[in-house]
N, C-alpha and C positions, 0 to 999 in steps of 0.2 A: 503493501499499501506505500501510497504516495499523494500527497497534496498537492503536490506541484510548485512548492516555493524553495525556494533555499533554504536549509537549516543548519546548523554547525552538526547536527547528529541526526542522519537520517530517518525517515518516518518509519522503515521497516525495524530498524535497529531499535529505535522506541519501544515498539510494541512487542518485539520479542524480549527485553526486557522489562516491561511493563508489570509481571509478576514478583520480579526482584524487587522493584520500587514499591508494590505495595506493600509487601511483607518485611520492606526496611532492611534488606539485606545486599545493597550497592554500598560502596563505599560514597564518603560527602562527595568527593568530586564528579563523582556519576551520577548522583542524589541530583546533583544542581543542574547538570547538562540535561537530564533528563523533565526535569522539572522546569528548564526553562523553554526546552522545543514543547512541552504540554501549554503553557503557557503562550506559545505562539500558533500553535498550530490545531485549528479547531476540529479536524478529523480525529485526531491522534485523543485530544483530549476528549472525545464523544467515546469512542474506544476505551480510554481508559475509565469513564464513568461507567460503563457498560461490566468491565472486568471488575471492579470496586463493587456494583451490586452483585456481581455474582459470589465476589468473595465474601459478602455479608451473609447473602444467602445462605452460602453453604455454613459458614460461621455458626448461622440460626439454627440450621435445619441439623445438621452434624457435630455439632461442637462437644456435647454431651459424650459423645460414644467412644471408647477406649478399645483396644484391643486386647484381646485374653491374653492374661499374662503366659501362659504356653504358647499362643504363637509368638510373643516375643521373645521367648527364649528359645525357640528354634528358628526363628530367624536370626538371632545374635550367634547360632551357635553354627549357623550355616555358613554367615557372613565370616566369620573365625574361620570355618574349615575352607572356603575359597582363597581367602587373603593368603593362609598359609601354604596353599599351595602352588600362587600363582609366584612368579620369578619375572621380577621387573628387570630390562635390561636397558641402561641409558647408556646412548652413543654420543660420539662427539658432538653431532649436529643438533645435539638436544632431543632428539627424538625419543620417544618411550614406547616400548613394545611389552606388552604383558604377555605371558605364556602360561597356559594351565599343566599343570602336571598330568600327564596320561598314562 
């Protein structure tokens, strides 16, 4: 998506990060860039508003439910299993390759 106007931050980039912004998971500099774009770009602000309403609705309808402790325990165990099996190789060009033990 693009509104056709020039911005420091591209519309598609802003919309791909809107949930990070909503969840307060971006650093202060990125937050300011996204906020500036939203202040300048009506189509992105509208989309942001839809996502904000969706987040509020999800929190209202799903906020009180918690995963069963057994499920959490099994997920943690599986994550540890997979990460213990993985081998991380860092090459000179800083590419990361993850291999699982077969």
